[in-house]
N, C-alpha and C positions, 0 to 999 in steps of 0.2 A: 640752836635756832637764835638769830640776832635781827631778826627782821620783825616790826612791828605790825607790818601788814599781814602777819602770819598769827596774832594773837586773837585765838577764839573767844576768850572772854572779853577782847575789847574790840568789838566790830567796827566802831567807827575809826580806827585807826588803818583798817585795810585800806580805805580810799579816803585821806582825810581832807577834810575842809578849812575853812577859814571860820567856823563858827568858834564859839567860844568852849573850851574842854575844860578848863581848870581856873578857878577865881579863888584866891585866898588872899583878902583883905587889899584886893586891887591889884595885887600881881597876878596877871593872866597869862594863859598861853591859849594859842587856839589849836584844834587837832592836828594841824599841818604842822604846828611848832612842836607840839607834844611828840609828835610821831619822828621829827628830825631829831630833835635834842636827846630823846630816850633812846633812838637807834643807836645814835653816836656813842652814848654811855654805854648802851648793851656791848658793842662790840668790844668796848675797856673790859667790861666785865664777864665775858666768854670765857669759859673755862675754870671758873674759880668755882671753888665748892659750896659756898654760902656768900652773902653779901649783908652787913648790918648796916641798919639804916635807922638814922636819929628820927624817932617816933615824935614828930612835931608837926603843927598843923601848916604846912608849907608847900609851894610847888616843889622844892628841893626834895621833900620826903614822896611826894607822888611822883616825880620824875624818876626817882632813885627805885622806886616800885616797879613801876610800869617799865623801866629798863632792865631790872633783874628778870621781871617775868619773860620779857623779849628774848634775854640771854639763855633762859632756861635756867636760872641759879634761883634758889631760894633765898628772899628778902626776910631778914630776921628783925623785928624791930626792936629797939634798944633805947631805954628809958634815957632821956638827954641829961640826967642828972648824973648819969656814970661819967666817969672821966676819960678822956683820951688815952691817958697814960696807963689805965686798966684794961684797955681795948686791944693794946699791942701797936707795934710800928706801922701797920698799914692805915692807920686812922687819917691821918694826915693827907696820905696820899689819894685817898678816895676822896677826902673832903675836897682836895684841889680839883680833880677830876670833874665832880658833878659840878663844881661852881664852873669852872671853865668851860663845860657844855652849856650851861645856863647864860653865863656873861653876854653873849651875843642879844640876848632878850633883856638885858638891863634889870635884872632881878634883884630887890634891895634887901630881900629878906633871906639871909643866908641859912641853910641847913646842911646838914651834913649825910653822906653815904659813907660807909667804911667796907672796905673789902678784907 
């Protein structure tokens, strides 16, 4: 499943509006934007066995978790003090994927999702 409108735990994404969904230190997404960006990232995550998400208080973390849920993939929170080298070669690829997914929304607070 990669559709955010089918997430039973997040009913506001079934019919997303322009109401604020997330706000982290001024970085904001509406429900419509969250559904769009998380849905796009979920398509990239589909088929993975799990996704590691840097556990930071940021839009990137929240979007990564919603995308993982939409893809039907477990999201594993990772302490951001753990280095990328210890996590393996997939770290940078997923970091770029979530950043690219959020770039249209001009997010200034980069976080990481690692697959």
